[in-house]
N, C-alpha and C positions, 0 to 999 in steps of 0.2 A: 504494501497500501505507501500512496505518494506522502511520504513527511508533510506537515501542515506547518506552513511557517510561524514559533511562538509570538504570541504576545508582547510585539516591542512597550515597551516601560513607559510612561506617562516621562514628557518633557516641553519643558514649555515654548518652545520654538516646533514640536513635532506637527502642528500641524502645517507648517508652511514648507515644510520638508517634501523633498520628491526621491528621496534615495529612499534605503532599506529601512531607516527609521521612520520613517513617516508614521503620524496617528492623528488622527479627527476624532476626537470625544465628544457622542451627545448625549445627553441624558433624560430622562422624565419621569418625575416621583410621582403617584396620585395616591391621596388618601378617599374615602368615601366612608361616611358615617350614615346614620337616619336619625331625621330631624322631625320630630311632628311626625313619625312614621312616614316620612318621604327621605328617600336617600340624596345626599347632597353629594357634590363634589367638594370638601371639607379640605382638601390639598391638593396644591398644582404646582410642583416647582421643577425648570426646564433648566437646561443647561444645552447651548447649542441648535442644529434644525430638529428639535422636537418640539410640538404643539399638541394642543389639541381645541378643538372647536367649542362653543357653552355645550352645556349639557341639553338635548334634549330627552320630554318623558310622551314619547307618543304613544302611552299604553294606556293610559287613564286610570281609574278606580274600578277595581271588578265585581262583578254583585257583591259581593263581602266585604263590600267598600276597600278592599286594601291595593294601593299603592302600586302600579307597576317599577318596573325598573326603568334606572338614571341610563340613558342611551348615550357614549361617551366616543366622539371618535378620534381616532390618534393621528396624526398628521406627522409627515418627512415627508419635508416640501423637495428635498433632492430626488425623492423618490426611488431611493436605491442605495445600495450600501456600493462601495470603490474598496480598494486597496488601499488599509490605513482606518478605515473606517471602525467606531468602536461603540455602538449602541445600545444604553443600558433602560429599560424599563422594567419599571417597578409599579405596583400595585398591594395594596389594601385596602380591604373591605371590610369595615366592622359589623358588631352583632347587631345584624336586623335589616341591614343594608343589601341592594340588588343592586349593582352592576354591572352592564352588559357594554363590554367593549371592541369594537368596530374598527377599519379603516378604511379611507375610502376609497383607494385605489390599492390594485398588486403590486406587492413590495418584487424588487428586481435584484438580483447578485449579478453586478457587473465583473468583465475580465478583472484576471491579475494584469499591476503593471506589468513592465517590462525586468521588477527587481522580487516580481512572483511575492509583492508584500499580502498577507492575510487579511479579509475583514472579522470585525465579531460581534455578534448581537444576542445580549443573556438579556430573557425575560424573568421575571419574580414576581407569580403573584402568591400573595395570602389572601386568606379567607378565614373570619372567626367562627367561631360555634352563633350559629343560625343567620350565617351571611350568606348567600346565593353570588355566587361570579360565572360569567358567561364570557368566554375570550371568543371568538369568532372575528380573527384577523381573514380577510380576503386573501388567493392564491399568493405563492411565493414563485417570482421566475427565475429561474438560475442560469444563466447567459454562460455558454460557450467559454472554461479556465476562468471558472470563476472559484474563489480556494477560502476558506475563513471555515468557523466555526459557529453554528447557531446554537444556544443551549435556555432547554423553559424550564423552569424551578417552581411548580405549584404546592403551596402549603397551608393545610387543610387542618383548623379545627374540627374538634369529633362533632359536631352537625352541622357543620357546613355543608354546602354544593357544590356545585359546579361542572358546567357544560361547554366544553370545546373542543377544535381543532385545529387542524395543520396541513396545510395544502402547498406539494410541491409541485413547480414542473420545471423539468431539466430541460435544459439548453429549447431551441426555440425551429420547432421539425416544420411550422406551417413556410418558414422562410427558410428551411433547407437547413441550420446551423443546427446538428443534432449536440449536445453534452458528450465530447469525444474527450476534453482536459480537462486539467483542475483535479480539484477535489473539497469536497465538503462531509463538515463532518455534522450531525446533530442529535443530539446528547435532551434524552427527557428524563425530569424527576419530579414523581407525585409522591408527596406523602402524607398524612394523617398522623395528628397530636405526636410529629417527629419520628413515624413508622415508616418506613418506606413500601408502597406500594407497586409502584410501575416505577421500574429501572431501566434505561434506553440506553443505548450508545450506536450510533449506526453511520459506520465510515461510507462518502458514496464515492466514490474513486472509480475513471470509466478503463484503468489500465490494471484494475484488480477482476479478476477471475470473477470473483461475486458480485460482480457488476452484469455481464451476462449470461452467468450460470442458473439454468433454472432451480437450483434451491437456493436463489440469493434473487437479486432485482430482475432478473430473468430478461433485461433487455425493456423491460419498461421503459419509459420518459414522465409518466406521474405518478405519485403516492400523495395520499393521505392520513391520517390517521384523525378519530371523532374519537374522544369519550366521556365518559357521563358518571358522577361522584353522586350516591345519596339516593338514589334509588331504593326504592322501598320493596318494589315486585323485579327486579330482576329479570326475571324469566318470561315474566308476561309481555316485561317491552323487549324482548330479543324475538319472542312472537310476533309482536308487532312490526317492528323492521322488518323479521324477513315475511309478514304479511302483506306489506305496504309498499313496500320498494321496489325496483324494477329487480327480475329476476336476471341476475350479472353473475359470472365466474370470476371477475375483479374485484370483488370485496366478500368479507365475511365481517362476522360479529360473535364474540364471546364474553365473557368475564371471571376478571381472576381478579380475589380480596377485593373483590366491593367495587374494582371498575370498570365497566362495562367501557369494549373498544371495539369501534368498528375500523375497518380498514380498506382501502382503495391500492391496486395496483396495477394503472392498466396506460393507455395512451392518451386520453381525452381528458385535458382538466377541465374542459367545462361538463361531459359528463363527474368528475370528481365532484365539483363545487354543486352539483346538481342533484348529487347523491347526498353530501354533506349536509345542506339544506332539510333535503327531503327529510333524513333521519333526525335533524335537530327535531323540526314541525311535528318529529313522531313521539320526540324524546320530551319534550319541555314540560307537556300538560302532565306527564309523571314526575316528571321530576319538582315540578315548583307550584302545578295547579293552574295556569295560566296557560294558553295559548303562546304561542309565536310569533310573535311582531318583528314582521321584516324589517330591516333597517335600511329610511329612503335611499344612503346613499349607493347601497347593493343595484339603483333601482337606475341610475343617472349614467 
């Protein structure tokens, strides 16, 4: 497997360099709290080109008078990651709060520069007891030659509920630009009360036999993972997914240690996105007792 360059230590002038020591850091730190029964964005600190739009409340109150989620759009104006980028996103959802986080467009992972400098993206999500967190970013598109590490860490308290997904498209087959060089590593960590429930490390290296082998990536250019934690009837949820989602050998669903995992491995990112959205619509009422409310930004 091709080695990924180590992260470059922070340097006061590293953002103005164009050699192997380049590093462009950006961070976003969010906090959500329940005030008078409504989830409010209580904290929004940023550094560099990471922002949020004002919160939206498109769901209103349900028949029992419960308010809907706070919808928040995460913005990265550059639109993608280049060599040296170091993005860090953290979000804390306090007891009784409900946050839905998404993005306005696909995230792009661009080709590494002539020095092969890697990018890095670390997302850390925390939900307290009684909180609900939905992490629903639009898909990520990796350009040929991209090099970097994506880390996603989710820390849940005992009674927290969480539903999220990650969709990754490798290369741009429609433009006849497949992903044939570079190296991307994905790392997932999901913990409840500090106890690991799901740990995963996945290297995506076109030069490795796993990338083409039927026992690995199998040459697929698109993959997606959807997870749900906190379902009261996991077997019922699985049956509902199998009954309502289109029959397709590209996806499967299972439950391990209280985490429902739906996986897609194929070659159509639109198909992967539609599958995740459809699964979300099936699972959300079972997880939180509310129908799915599609963010308007997905339809623009």
